[in-house]
VEXVOLO-819444 format. One record per residue: residue in one letter; x negated, y negated, z of N, C-alpha, C in turn. Coordinates in pm, whole numbers, plus 50000, padded with zeros to 5 digits. Example, Ala and Ser with C-alpha at 12.3 -4.5 7.8 and 13.67 -1.06 7.14 Angstrom:
REM residues 2
A486815056950780487705045050780486805033050780S487155022550708486335010650714487104999750787
//
This chain:
REM residues 113
T395492852664173394642856464060393802844564016V392802847563936391932836963884392742827463796Q393642832963718394482824563632395282814563714A395852818963825396632809963910395752799163971L394552802764011393632792764066393262782263961V392932786863841392572777663733393762768763698D394942774763684396142766863651396432756463758G396322760363885396582750963994395612739163992L394342741963968393352731163962393612722163842L393952728163729394242719963611395492711463632N396512717163695397732709563722397462697863817A396452699363901396072688463992395042679163927R394792681363799393832673463719392402674663772D392112686063834390772688763883390072697863782I389712692163669389132699963560387762705263598D386952697063661385622701763700385722713063803G386732712463889386962723263985387352736163916A388162735163810388572747063736387372753563668V386502745363610385292750663546384422757563650T384242751063763383372756363868383902769363926I385202769863958385732781964022385712793763926L385972791263799385942802063701384542808163694Q383532799563685382162804463677381732811163808D382082805263920381712811264049382352824964069L383632826264035384312839064053383742849763960F383362845663841382742855263749381382859663804N380562850063843379202853263889379192860964021Q380112857664111380082863764244380952876264258H382052876764180383022887664200383372895264073S382752891663961382992898463833384472899063796V385112887463800386512886463758386662875063658L387612876763568387902866663467389412865063452P389862853063420391272851263386391452855063239P392672854963188392872857063045392112846462965Y391742849762844390982840162763391752827162741T393072827762748393872815662730393592805262838S393212809862957392832800363063391562792963025Q390662799862957389442793262914389752782762807L390652785962717391052776062616391762764262682K392572767262782393302756662852392342746962920I391272752062980390272743363042389682734062937L389302739562823388732731362717389722720762669E390972724862648391992715462599392262704462701F392352707862829392572697762932391392688062938A390182693362934389002684662941388942675362820L389132680662702389032672462582390182662362572S391382666462608392522657262598392472646362705N391682648562809391502638462914390182630962899A389632631562779388392624362746387242628162839L387112641162864386022646362945385202656462865P384582651762756383872661262669382702668162739Y382112661662839380982668062907381432679362998E382632678363054383192689663129383522701063034A384032697662916384302707962816383002714862775K381952707062758380652712962720380072721262835R380362717362956379932725563071380622739063068H381892738963027382612751663015382092759762897V381692753062791381082760162678379812767362725E379082761362817377892768062872378282781262939F379432781463007379902793863068380282803862959I380942799462855381302808462745380042814362683K379012806262668377742811362618377152821862712Q377362819962841376922829962939377632843262912L378902842662876379632854862843379102861362716W378742853062617378232858562491376972866962513K376122862862607374862870062627374902879862745W376052881262806376202890062923375922904562886T375242911562975375052925962962375422932363096P376022944063091376472950363215375302956163296N375582958163424374662965563509375412977163571K374762984963653375382997063707376532994163803F376672981763847377732978263941379022973663874H378982971463743380172966963671381012978963628S382282978263657383182989163619383352989463467S383753000863415383953001963270385092992663226E386082990863312387192981763281386682967363265F385842963163357385282949763349384372948263228Q383572958263201382702957863083383522956162956N384612963562946385482962462828386122948662819E386482943062933387092929762935386102919262883V384872919862931383872909962886383512912262740R383382924562698383072927262557384192922162467G385412923562511386532918062436386442902962425R386032896562532385852882062534384732877962440Q383682885962436382552882962348382952883562201R383912892162168384352893762030385572885161994N386122878162091387342870462069387072858761973K387732858961860387522848661757387932834761805K388842833861900389262820861951388232814562044L387232822562084386132817362165384812817862088S384922818761956383722819161871383132805261855K381922804761805381252791961783382082783161690E382562789061583383332781461485384632776161544A385312784561621386582780461683386352769261784L385272770161861384982759761959384662746561890Q383922747161781383602734861707384872728561648K385772736861600387042731661546387882725261656L387902731461772388662726061885388112712461927F386822711361939386212698461973386532688061866A386422691761740386692682461630388142677861632Y389062686861666390482683261672390702671761770Y389962671661879390092661161980389142649361956G388432649761843387572638561806386172639061862Y385722650761904384392652261960383582661861875E382272660961889381392669761814380752679861909L380702692161864379972702861933378962708061832R377732703761850376682706761752376232721261760D375662726161649375132739761645374082741961754D373212732061776372152733661875372722734562018E373922729562040374562730662172375152744662192L375252752262083375832765462091374792776662083E373532772962078372482783062073372392790162207I372152802962198372062811262320370622812062363
//
């Protein structure tokens, strides 16, 4: 599963690989891990002093915020992404709080869609 791939890369301290595979699998195969995997990527990046990798993942989250379905997306997948779009733990405010907790700033202009 995507979650296992992300977890394996994070356990190997390959944070940039985890960000890349998550985005690639979403773009190419329309699959997502649980939202907790997305939070885990951010936490690993920030706790390892890699704020730019965390911001790269925020760019992917922003991609989810503006995502719209096409005729090839199943209703199950559409519901999954819509749920992700409404998830308060992946909101702008929550992301800014998470960055601040680790001592980094995530500015409003970095969160514009």
